[in-house]
C-alpha positions in Angstrom: -18.1 0.2 16.6 -17.3 2.7 14.3 -17.1 1.9 10.7 -14.0 2.7 8.3 -14.6 6.2 6.7 -13.9 4.1 3.0 -16.6 1.6 4.6 -19.5 3.7 4.3 -22.3 3.2 1.5 -24.6 5.6 0.6 -27.7 4.5 -2.0 -29.9 7.4 -3.2 -33.6 6.4 -4.5 -35.2 6.1 -7.0 -32.6 6.9 -9.2 -30.5 3.5 -7.4 -27.3 5.7 -7.8 -25.2 4.3 -4.7 -21.4 4.8 -3.6 -19.3 5.3 -0.8 -18.7 8.3 1.4 -16.4 9.6 4.1 -17.5 9.9 7.5 -18.5 13.7 7.7 -19.5 14.4 4.3 -22.4 16.4 3.8 -25.2 14.5 1.1 -25.1 17.3 -1.2 -21.5 16.6 -2.2 -22.5 13.0 -2.2 -24.7 13.2 -4.4 -22.9 15.1 -7.0 -20.3 13.2 -7.0 -22.7 10.2 -7.7 -24.7 12.0 -10.1 -27.8 12.3 -8.1 -30.4 14.8 -9.5 -31.0 17.3 -6.4 -32.2 20.7 -6.6 -30.4 23.5 -5.3 -30.6 27.1 -5.8 -29.1 28.9 -3.0 -25.2 27.2 -3.3 -25.8 25.1 0.0 -27.1 28.0 2.3 -30.1 26.2 3.8 -31.7 29.2 2.2 -33.8 27.9 -0.8 -34.8 23.8 1.0 -35.1 22.4 -2.6 -32.6 19.9 -1.4 -34.8 18.4 0.7 -34.4 14.5 1.1 -35.7 11.7 3.6 -34.5 9.2 5.4 -35.3 5.4 4.5 -35.6 3.9 7.7 -35.1 -0.1 7.8 -33.6 -3.6 6.7 -32.5 -3.9 3.5 -31.1 -7.3 3.1 -30.3 -7.7 -0.6 -28.1 -4.9 -0.4 -26.6 -5.3 3.0 -27.5 -2.5 4.7 -29.4 -0.9 7.6 -30.1 2.5 7.0 -31.4 4.7 10.1 -31.8 8.2 10.5 -29.9 8.3 13.2 -26.6 7.5 10.3 -27.0 11.1 9.7 -25.7 14.0 11.5 -28.5 15.9 14.0 -30.7 18.8 13.1 -28.2 21.7 12.2 -28.9 25.1 13.5 -29.9 26.5 9.9 -32.1 23.6 9.4 -34.2 24.4 12.5 -33.9 28.3 10.9 -35.0 26.8 7.6 -38.1 25.0 9.4 -39.3 27.7 11.4 -39.4 30.2 8.3 -40.2 27.8 5.5 -41.9 24.5 5.7 -39.7 21.5 6.8 -42.0 18.5 7.3 -41.0 15.6 9.6 -38.7 13.3 8.9 -37.0 15.6 6.0 -33.5 17.1 5.9 -31.9 19.5 3.9 -29.0 17.9 1.7 -26.5 20.8 2.1 -26.9 20.2 5.8 -26.6 16.9 7.0 -23.6 14.6 6.9 -23.2 11.5 6.5 -22.3 9.0 9.9 -23.1 5.6 8.6 -24.9 3.2 6.2 -27.7 4.7 4.6 -30.3 4.8 1.8 -31.8 8.2 1.0 -35.2 8.9 -0.6 -35.3 11.9 -3.0 -38.9 13.3 -3.4 -40.4 14.3 -7.2 -40.3 18.3 -5.6 -36.3 18.1 -4.9 -35.2 16.4 -8.1 -33.8 19.3 -11.0 -36.1 17.0 -13.7 -38.5 15.7 -12.6 -40.1 12.6 -13.7 -42.4 13.1 -16.6 -45.4 11.0 -16.2 -46.9 10.0 -19.4 -50.6 9.7 -18.3 -52.8 12.0 -19.3 -56.6 11.3 -19.5 -58.5 10.3 -23.0 -60.8 12.5 -24.4 -62.8 9.0 -25.3 -66.6 9.8 -24.6 -67.8 7.7 -21.5 -71.5 6.5 -20.7 -72.6 8.0 -17.8 -75.1 5.8 -15.4 -74.1 7.4 -12.4 -73.8 5.8 -9.1 -74.2 8.8 -7.1 -77.0 11.5 -7.1 -78.2 14.4 -5.8 -81.8 15.3 -4.6 -82.6 19.0 -3.4 -85.4 17.7 -0.7 -87.5 20.2 1.7 -87.3 18.8 5.6 -90.0 18.8 8.5 -88.5 20.8 11.1 -89.0 19.1 14.4 -90.9 20.2 17.3 -92.0 19.0 20.7 -95.1 17.4 19.6 -93.0 14.6 17.4 -90.0 13.3 18.6 -88.5 11.6 15.4 -85.0 12.1 14.7 -83.9 14.4 11.8 -82.8 11.4 9.9 -86.2 9.8 10.0 -87.8 13.4 8.8 -85.2 13.3 6.3 -85.5 9.7 4.7 -89.4 10.8 5.0 -88.8 13.8 3.0 -86.3 11.4 0.1 -88.9 9.0 0.0 -91.8 11.6 -0.6 -90.3 13.9 -2.6 -88.3 11.4 -4.7 -90.0 8.1 -4.4 -86.8 6.6 -2.9 -87.3 4.4 -0.4 -85.1 2.1 2.6 -82.7 4.9 2.7 -79.6 4.1 5.0 -76.7 6.8 6.0 -72.7 5.9 6.5 -72.2 6.8 10.2 -69.9 9.8 8.9 -72.7 11.6 7.1 -74.5 11.9 11.1 -71.6 13.8 12.2 -72.4 17.0 10.1 -76.3 16.1 9.2 -77.8 18.4 12.0 -75.4 21.4 11.2 -76.5 21.0 7.2 -80.1 20.5 8.2 -80.0 23.9 10.2 -77.6 25.9 8.1 -79.8 25.0 5.0 -83.1 26.3 7.0 -84.6 22.3 6.5 -83.4 22.9 2.7 -80.3 20.6 1.5 -79.2 18.6 -1.0 -79.0 15.1 -0.4 -76.1 12.7 -1.8 -77.5 9.5 -2.2 -75.4 6.3 -3.7 -76.6 3.1 -5.4 -73.5 1.1 -6.3 -76.6 -1.3 -7.9 -79.8 -1.1 -8.7 -81.7 -4.1 -6.4 -79.1 -2.3 -3.3 -80.3 -0.1 -1.0 -80.0 3.2 -1.4 -76.7 5.0 0.9 -76.7 8.7 2.4 -73.5 9.7 1.5 -73.6 13.5 2.5 -75.9 16.7 3.0 -75.4 19.9 2.1 -76.8 23.0 2.8 -79.2 24.6 0.3 -78.6 23.4 -3.2 -75.4 22.1 -4.0 -75.4 19.6 -7.1 -71.4 19.6 -7.6 -69.9 15.7 -8.0 -66.7 14.5 -8.3 -64.8 11.5 -8.4 -61.4 10.3 -8.6 -60.1 7.6 -11.4 -56.7 6.0 -10.3 -54.5 4.1 -12.1 -51.9 2.3 -9.7 -48.7 1.5 -12.3 -45.6 -0.1 -10.5 -43.5 3.2 -11.7 -46.3 5.6 -12.3 -49.9 6.7 -10.5 -52.2 8.6 -12.6 -55.0 10.3 -11.0 -58.1 12.0 -13.0 -60.7 14.1 -10.9 -63.8 13.6 -13.0 -67.5 15.2 -12.9 -69.6 12.7 -12.3 -72.4 14.5 -14.3 -70.5 14.8 -17.7 -67.7 12.5 -17.2 -65.3 15.2 -18.4 -62.2 15.4 -16.7 -61.3 18.5 -14.7 -57.6 17.7 -13.7 -55.3 15.3 -14.1 -52.0 14.6 -12.0 -49.4 11.9 -11.7 -46.5 10.6 -9.5 -43.8 8.2 -9.2 -45.0 5.3 -7.3 -43.1 5.9 -4.0 -43.0 1.9 -3.5 -39.8 2.4 -5.8 -37.6 2.8 -2.4 -38.3 -0.5 -1.8 -37.8 -1.9 -4.8 -37.7 -0.9 -9.2 -39.6 -4.0 -10.0 -42.5 -5.6 -8.8 -40.7 -9.1 -7.6 -38.3 -6.9 -5.6 -41.3 -5.5 -3.8 -43.3 -8.3 -3.0 -39.3 -10.0 -1.6 -39.4 -6.8 0.5 -43.2 -7.7 1.5 -41.6 -11.6 2.1 -38.4 -10.6 3.9 -39.6 -7.7 6.0 -42.4 -7.9 8.8 -42.6 -4.7 8.3 -42.8 -4.4 4.3 -46.5 -4.7 3.3 -47.2 -1.9 5.7 -44.4 0.0 4.5 -45.2 -0.2 0.9 -49.2 -0.1 2.0 -48.9 3.4 3.6 -46.4 4.6 0.3 -49.0 4.2 -2.0 -51.7 5.5 0.1 -50.5 8.6 0.9 -49.4 9.1 -2.3 -52.6 8.6 -3.6 -53.9 11.1 -0.9 -51.4 14.1 -1.7 -52.1 13.6 -5.8 -56.3 13.5 -4.7 -55.2 16.5 -2.8 -53.1 18.0 -5.8 -56.3 17.9 -8.2 -58.6 18.5 -6.2 -57.1 22.1 -5.6 -56.3 22.7 -9.3 -60.5 22.2 -9.4 -60.3 24.9 -7.0 -62.0 22.4 -4.5 -60.8 20.4 -1.6 -60.3 16.8 -1.4 -62.9 16.3 1.1 -65.4 17.1 -1.9 -64.5 13.9 -3.8 -67.0 11.1 -3.0 -66.0 8.4 -5.1 -63.2 6.6 -6.1 -61.9 3.3 -8.5 -58.8 1.7 -8.5 -56.9 0.1 -10.8 -53.7 -1.7 -10.7 -52.0 -5.4 -11.7 -51.9 -7.7 -8.9 -48.9 -6.9 -6.7 -50.4 -3.1 -6.6 -53.9 -4.4 -5.7 -52.6 -6.5 -3.0 -50.4 -3.7 -1.6 -52.8 -1.0 -1.3 -55.7 -3.0 0.1 -52.7 -3.9 2.7 -52.1 -8.1 2.0 -48.9 -9.4 1.9 -48.2 -10.6 -2.0 -45.9 -13.1 -1.4 -48.5 -15.6 -3.1 -47.9 -14.1 -6.5 -44.0 -14.7 -6.0 -44.2 -18.6 -6.6 -46.7 -21.1 -8.1 -49.4 -21.7 -8.6 -49.8 -17.3 -8.1 -53.2 -17.2 -6.1 -54.8 -14.3 -5.5 -56.0 -13.8 -2.5 -59.1 -12.0 -3.4 -60.3 -11.5 -7.5 -63.5 -9.9 -7.7 -64.3 -6.8 -7.7 -64.4 -5.0 -4.2 -66.6 -1.9 -2.3 -65.4 -0.6 0.8 -65.4 2.4 1.9 -62.6 5.2 1.1 -61.6 5.8 4.6 -61.4 1.7 5.0 -58.1 1.4 3.1 -56.8 4.3 4.2 -57.8 7.4 1.8 -58.7 10.8 2.9 -61.8 12.3 0.7 -65.6 13.2 1.7 -66.0 11.3 5.2 -68.3 8.9 3.3 -66.6 8.4 -0.2 -67.2 5.4 -1.4 -64.2 3.3 -3.2 -64.6 0.7 -6.3 -61.4 -2.0 -6.4 -61.9 -3.2 -9.9 -61.5 -6.7 -10.5 -58.2 -8.8 -11.2 -58.2 -11.5 -14.0 -55.5 -13.9 -12.9 -52.4 -13.8 -10.6 -50.3 -11.7 -13.2 -52.8 -10.0 -14.9 -54.4 -7.3 -12.9 -57.1 -4.6 -12.3 -55.6 -2.8 -14.7 -55.6 -5.0 -17.2 -59.6 -5.6 -16.6 -59.8 -1.6 -17.1 -57.6 -1.6 -20.0 -60.1 -4.4 -21.7 -63.1 -2.3 -20.4 -62.3 0.3 -22.5 -60.9 -1.5 -25.4 -63.7 -3.6 -25.6 -62.9 -6.5 -27.7 -66.0 -8.5 -26.9 -68.0 -5.7 -28.7 -66.2 -6.7 -31.9 -66.2 -9.3 -34.7 -62.8 -8.2 -35.2 -59.3 -10.5 -34.0 -57.8 -7.7 -31.6 -55.0 -7.7 -29.9 -54.2 -5.6 -27.0 -50.8 -5.5 -24.7 -50.8 -3.5 -22.1 -46.7 -2.9 -22.2 -44.9 -2.6 -18.7 -42.2 -4.4 -16.6 -45.3 -7.4 -17.0 -47.7 -7.6 -20.6 -50.6 -8.1 -19.8 -51.8 -9.3 -23.3 -55.5 -9.8 -25.0 -56.8 -11.2 -27.7 -60.0 -11.9 -29.3 -64.1 -10.9 -30.0 -67.4 -10.6 -29.5 -67.2 -14.6 -29.3 -63.8 -15.3 -27.3 -61.3 -13.4 -25.4 -58.2 -14.8 -24.2 -55.7 -13.2 -21.9 -52.0 -14.0 -20.5 -49.2 -12.1 -18.7 -45.6 -12.3 -20.2 -42.7 -10.9 -18.1 -40.7 -8.8 -20.4 -38.6 -7.1 -17.5 -37.5 -3.7 -17.4 -35.3 -2.8 -20.6 -39.1 -0.8 -22.1 -39.1 1.5 -19.4 -35.1 2.4 -19.5 -33.8 0.1 -16.6 -31.3 -2.2 -16.7 -29.6 -0.5 -19.8 -26.0 1.0 -19.8 -27.1 4.9 -20.2 -30.9 4.0 -19.4 -33.0 6.1 -17.4 -37.0 6.7 -17.2 -39.0 8.9 -19.5 -38.0 12.5 -18.5 -37.0 16.1 -19.5 -32.9 15.1 -20.7 -34.0 11.3 -21.7 -33.6 10.5 -25.5 -36.6 9.2 -27.1 -36.3 8.8 -30.6 -33.3 7.9 -32.5 -32.6 7.5 -36.2 -29.2 6.4 -37.7 -27.5 7.3 -41.4 -27.1 4.1 -43.2 -23.7 5.3 -44.8 -21.9 6.8 -42.2 -23.5 4.6 -39.0 -23.8 8.2 -36.9 -27.2 8.8 -35.0 -29.3 11.7 -35.0 -31.8 11.9 -32.2 -34.6 13.4 -30.1 -34.7 14.2 -26.7 -37.7 15.0 -24.6 -38.6 18.8 -23.3 -36.9 19.5 -26.7 -38.0 20.2 -30.2 -35.5 20.1 -32.5 -33.7 17.1 -33.5 -29.9 16.8 -32.7 -28.7 17.7 -35.9 -31.0 20.8 -36.2 -29.9 24.2 -36.0 -30.8 25.7 -32.3 -30.7 22.0 -30.7 -28.1 23.0 -28.2 -29.7 25.7 -26.9 -33.2 24.4 -27.1 -31.8 21.2 -24.9 -29.7 23.3 -22.5 -32.0 23.8 -20.1 -32.8 20.0 -19.7 -29.1 18.6 -20.8 -28.9 15.2 -22.4 -29.1 12.8 -19.2 -29.6 9.2 -20.7 -32.2 7.0 -23.1 -35.9 5.9 -22.0 -37.6 2.8 -23.2 -38.6 4.4 -26.5 -35.2 5.5 -27.6 -33.6 2.5 -26.9 -36.3 0.3 -29.2 -35.3 2.7 -32.0 -32.0 2.6 -31.5 -31.6 -1.1 -31.2 -34.2 -1.3 -34.4 -31.7 1.2 -36.2 -28.9 -0.5 -35.6 -30.4 -3.4 -37.1 -31.3 -1.9 -39.9 -28.0 -0.3 -40.9 -25.9 -3.2 -40.5 -24.9 -1.9 -37.2 -26.4 -5.7 -35.5 -27.0 -8.8 -36.8 -30.5 -10.6 -37.2 -29.3 -12.5 -34.1 -28.6 -9.1 -32.6 -24.7 -9.5 -32.0 -22.1 -6.5 -33.3 -20.5 -6.7 -36.9 -17.5 -6.7 -37.2 -17.6 -5.4 -40.5 -19.2 -2.4 -39.1 -16.8 -1.7 -36.8 -14.3 -2.2 -39.2 -15.0 1.3 -41.0 -14.3 3.3 -37.3 -17.2 5.7 -36.8 -19.3 5.5 -33.3 -18.6 2.3 -32.9 -15.9 1.1 -30.7 -14.5 -1.6 -28.3 -15.1 -1.6 -25.0 -13.3 -4.7 -23.1 -13.8 -7.9 -25.7 -17.0 -6.7 -27.1 -18.2 -3.8 -29.5 -20.5 -0.7 -28.2 -22.5 1.9 -30.5 -21.5 5.5 -29.2 -25.0 7.1 -29.3 -24.4 10.3 -28.0 -20.1 11.5 -27.7 -19.4 14.0 -25.0 -20.4 14.2 -20.9 -22.5 12.1 -20.3 -21.2 9.4 -23.0 -24.6 7.6 -24.5 -23.5 4.1 -25.3 -25.8 1.2 -26.8 -23.6 -2.0 -25.3 -24.1 -5.6 -26.4 -26.0 -6.2 -22.5 -28.4 -3.3 -24.0 -29.2 -5.3 -27.5 -29.4 -8.7 -25.5 -32.1 -6.9 -23.0 -33.9 -5.7 -25.5 -33.9 -9.0 -27.1 -35.0 -10.8 -23.9 -38.3 -8.4 -23.6 -39.2 -8.5 -27.0 -39.1 -11.8 -26.8 -41.1 -12.5 -24.5 -43.9 -10.3 -25.5 -44.2 -12.0 -29.2 -44.0 -15.2 -27.5 -47.0 -14.5 -25.0 -49.0 -13.2 -28.5 -47.7 -16.4 -30.5 -49.0 -18.3 -27.8 -52.9 -16.9 -27.8 -52.6 -17.3 -31.2 -51.9 -20.6 -30.5 -54.4 -21.0 -28.4 -57.0 -19.0 -30.5 -56.2 -20.9 -34.1 -55.2 -18.0 -35.7 -52.3 -17.0 -37.6 -52.9 -13.1 -38.0 -54.9 -10.6 -36.1 -57.5 -7.4 -37.9 -56.0 -4.8 -35.5 -53.3 -4.2 -32.6 -54.2 -1.7 -29.8 -50.5 -0.7 -27.5 -51.3 0.6 -24.6 -49.8 2.5 -21.6 -47.5 4.5 -20.9 -44.6 3.5 -23.3 -47.4 1.6 -25.4 -48.9 5.1 -26.0 -45.3 6.3 -27.4 -43.7 3.9 -28.8 -43.8 4.3 -32.9 -45.2 0.9 -33.9 -42.8 1.1 -37.2 -40.1 0.2 -34.9 -42.4 -2.2 -32.8 -42.9 -4.3 -36.0 -39.2 -3.9 -37.0 -38.0 -5.3 -33.4 -40.8 -8.4 -33.4 -42.4 -6.7 -30.5 -45.5 -7.2 -32.4 -46.9 -9.7 -34.9 -47.2 -8.7 -38.9 -50.3 -6.1 -39.4 -51.2 -3.8 -41.7 -49.4 -0.4 -40.2 -52.3 1.5 -40.5 -54.0 -1.1 -38.1 -51.6 -0.9 -35.0 -52.4 2.4 -32.4 -51.8 3.7 -29.6 -54.7 3.0 -26.8 -53.6 6.1 -24.2 -53.6 5.5 -21.1 -56.9 2.5 -21.0 -56.1 1.6 -18.1 -57.4 5.1 -16.5 -59.9 5.4 -19.4 -61.3 2.0 -17.8 -61.5 3.4 -13.9 -63.1 6.2 -15.5 -65.7 4.2 -16.8 -66.4 2.6 -13.7 -66.6 6.2 -11.9 -69.4 6.9 -13.9 -71.2 3.8 -14.9 -72.9 1.1 -13.1 -73.8 -0.8 -15.7 -69.5 -0.2 -16.6 -69.1 -1.9 -13.6 -71.1 -5.0 -14.4 -69.4 -5.0 -17.4 -66.3 -5.4 -16.7 -67.3 -7.9 -14.0 -68.7 -10.3 -16.9 -65.9 -9.2 -18.8 -63.5 -10.6 -16.6 -65.4 -14.2 -15.6 -65.6 -14.2 -19.1 -62.0 -14.5 -20.2 -59.9 -17.5 -20.7 -56.8 -17.5 -18.7 -53.1 -18.5 -20.3 -50.1 -19.4 -17.7 -47.0 -18.9 -19.9 -45.3 -20.4 -17.2 -46.9 -23.6 -17.6 -47.6 -23.5 -21.1 -45.0 -26.3 -23.3 -44.7 -23.7 -26.0 -44.2 -20.3 -25.0 -40.1 -21.5 -24.4 -39.9 -22.6 -28.0 -42.1 -19.1 -29.5 -39.6 -17.6 -27.2 -36.3 -18.6 -28.8 -37.9 -18.2 -32.0 -38.8 -14.5 -31.3 -35.0 -13.9 -30.2 -34.6 -12.4 -33.6 -34.7 -9.5 -35.9 -37.5 -9.3 -36.6 -38.6 -13.1 -36.4 -37.3 -16.2 -38.1 -39.0 -17.8 -40.3 -40.4 -14.5 -42.5 -44.0 -14.0 -42.6 -43.8 -10.0 -42.5 -45.0 -9.2 -45.6 -46.9 -5.8 -44.1 -43.5 -4.8 -42.3 -41.9 -5.3 -45.5 -44.5 -2.5 -47.4 -43.0 -0.1 -44.9 -39.2 -0.5 -44.4 -36.9 -2.4 -46.5 -35.1 -5.1 -44.1 -31.8 -6.5 -44.2 -31.6 -9.7 -45.9 -29.5 -12.7 -43.9 -26.3 -13.6 -45.0 -25.5 -15.1 -48.4 -28.8 -13.9 -49.2 -28.8 -11.3 -52.1 -31.5 -8.4 -52.5 -34.1 -8.5 -55.4 -32.7 -7.2 -58.5 -34.3 -4.0 -59.3 -34.6 -0.3 -58.9 -34.0 0.5 -55.2 -37.0 2.5 -53.7 -36.1 6.0 -52.8 -36.0 7.4 -49.1 -39.4 9.1 -48.0 -39.8 10.7 -45.0 -42.3 9.6 -41.8 -43.7 13.3 -41.4 -45.7 11.4 -38.0 -41.8 10.9 -36.9 -39.1 12.8 -38.3 -37.5 10.0 -39.9 -37.5 7.5 -42.5 -40.4 5.6 -43.6 -38.6 3.5 -46.1 -34.5 2.4 -45.7 
């Protein structure tokens, strides 16, 4: 039975935009009506091919939608011509040609978006130890003759033993395919590539190259729930040859981890769909970074992979259902060393893989990589390391003892579930400062150097526009609203601030703050403030829980890891009460620590043994079972935290006093400019 035209529903991923369409309406038109970011340079004439999209086929129970390719009109003649003249991959449609016939979920790939995702996961320049797992060895092999019937591999193994004193050589079966051709092409002089994961393990032949060719490359992959980053690395030097990042395509199955767990539980093919999606994304990144370095993906000999527990299980094709319910049992937590091909990766025929170990059900291999990179176990100082994401992984300790936990911060720090929120992409507001008298904001946008009140801002921002506010922007906006008296210490909008007019206005029964007027209008709502409070309270409650267990009231240093941690201003993180009081100069971004840890494991056998030992000695604290977590959570809802104890913070910024408490008498401190942020260091 044909649906009524008004009841046809359309959902676009990864933006999550949704609405209704008229039967027969073109996809591109619907996308523009809903504000979906789809590129088109030819005006819908099927010439440029930039508006390519894919139908996400399957059942989406949460939305009540069954999406099928047949819910769009058939391939048009214009699409056929485009496919003949230019590439139109199988399953792709041109949004300017496809017409909607029934409910459908449409995936807009990154290459079809005007404002492509800014993946902030660059490789650190940190020096890492080299303890190679792969050695290139030049050998000369005795040619065969009728008097000696030995196989080519037998004679090769003997040459390796005689020339390099390496005995017991085994061969990966994938190498044997091209072994004879390589020996003859090199006139019996070849470079053998020998992989030895552990000193006690038998050497494994994973490649044979004619002549002398000592090129060794590997890939370190950080699989985040939002983004995936891949670092092509020279295995001789540890140097990063090329880096690329992409949105995790699993987002179309759910933006947060629990949505993906639910998809795996509810859809018989859900685990396979998400497994195939992440493997395809890693293969695409491998090809991209290899091409940038003038190589091919088949030149990559080793890969290390780090991800949170759900990403870890889905990469391996393991249904993550048990991670969605107590007691959050992992299928496997130890490090794994499969062939890359066995987990669907298209690299060198005999390439190896190393999947870092998980710490616990909510503390994954990515957190283990962070701990390896930051090395709290090597320090006398009490270090706090936080990898901030949808779940925050937290480590506290020193060389004597290390505690670990995970805290459910939710997606607010990534700009999700915020009224004007978006991910960190060009056009997103990432910095905010509010004038204490007028209460009006000035802001800085990703992809644009000038601040909004600077000359030349409108011209500079014209390429991207101002499209929303990302995680670091909403954190600074809420902190500035608190410092400016727009909200009180409980997070409520103050009516007195609204009585003076300005950028506050009433929306329904509550107040909103107008961060940016115009089109689009960017607002901060009471619900946004609450979402940030819930996220930061969960984070600080996890930290306090570990501090209780450790028996300490202070930490010597704080390291903020991950894409968000790398771009949040420590001052504003402390004003909100995301992190405990600490000298601000001792609060630093750790960069992409998970990627650094994965690179260390890629280039060093010792690093692999170290992370395995480190994970085994960690004490895991389960926040869901801890009696004091809720107590800390409630206390941490205020700004910055009920009960005081912010001596270091108050050296840097004047905090509002609770109502009824006068400010100390004395001369008002002059406002100073923070050269790092362009904002106020004293307020």
